N, C-alpha and C positions, 0 to 999 in steps of 0.2 A: 847509727840507733838499732834499727830492726836488726843487724846484726847481733849485738849484744843482748837484745830482747831473745832471739831466736836462741841463742847460746846460755841463757838463763835457764830457760825451757827449759833445754835438752838435759843439762845439767841437773835441773829439779827432777827431770824425769829418772835419769841415771841414778840421781839417789835414792831415788823411791824404790826402783828396782833392788839398789845396793842394799837397803831396810831393810827391805822386805821379805831378799833373801837369808839375811843376819837372821832377821824376828822368826821365820820358818824352820830354819837347822834348830836339832834340839839334841844333846846327846841324849835323851831318855827316848827321843820317837826311832822308829823303825825309819830309813830313810828310804825316800822315793826318787825316782828315775828323773821327775820335772818338778819345778816347784811352779803354780800358777797363780797369777796374779789376782784371781776371781777368788781367791781365797780373801782376798784383803776388804770383801765388799765394806761400803759405806765411809772406808775410809779417802778415796779420793787417788788411792795407787793407780786405779786403773787408769783412769783421765788421764793422768800424768807420763804410764807408760805409754799409752798411745799415743800422747804426743811428743812423747821421743821417737818414736816407731816412725812413725810421720816425719818427724823434721831429721832422722837418717837417710831414710827413701828420700826426702828433697834433696836432701846434701851430695847423696849417689848418682840424682838423677842429674842434677848439675854438672860435678867433677865428670859424669860420662859422656852427658851431651858436650861439654867445651872439650872433651878427648885428654882429660888429665891422664897422665899416667899412673899407677896405683902408688910408686914410690910418693910423686910429687904431691897427691890427693893425702898419703896418711903424713907428711911434714905440714902440710896444709892445717889437719886436724887437730895435730900436735900442740901446733903453736897458736892455735882457735879455740877448740873443744876441750882442749886436755891443758892446756897452761895452768898450773898452778893446782891440777887434781889431785886427789889422795890416790892413795892406792886403793884402795875400794873404788872410790869414782872411776879410776883406769878399767878396774873389773867389769864394773856393770855398763859401761861404757863400749866396752870389746864386749860383752854379752849380748849390748844392743846390733851395734854395729856386724856381728856374726849372725844374729838371729833374728832381726828385720826381714833380710832379703829373704828368710826361708818361706814366709807368708805372704808378706805385706808389699813387697816387691821383688817378688823372685828373675826378674830380668837381670838385677844388680846382682845377683848372689856370689856368681866366679869373681865378679869385680869386689865387693865388698870382703871376701876370702883374700884376695893379695891384699888389700890394704891392711886387713888385720894381719897378716904376716909381715907385715915394713912397720907396724906400730908395735910388732913383738908380741901379740895374742895368739 
């Protein structure tokens, strides 16, 4: 039950990131180097992204502590978190997987990169 709830929270966070990225990109605006979530204050998107990042760090920590090889971890993620995900959701999930360890759980940076490779990101 908790796994289903966590998956829904992660998917909601991933969707929020995808929607934010899509809404911030405009053909009229100058391209920016990065899109920050703080631009959407008051929408709850920040909280969803923070939850998604926290979930990703927790997932990476669990896989790492269990000694799960990156290939096996990628299969588990594909069968649970990414089952039935659209292309946009998969892209947003990949961004969270790759970007979360950079600041929030740097001890899992290389591990996350290897999992992302196996997932095709």
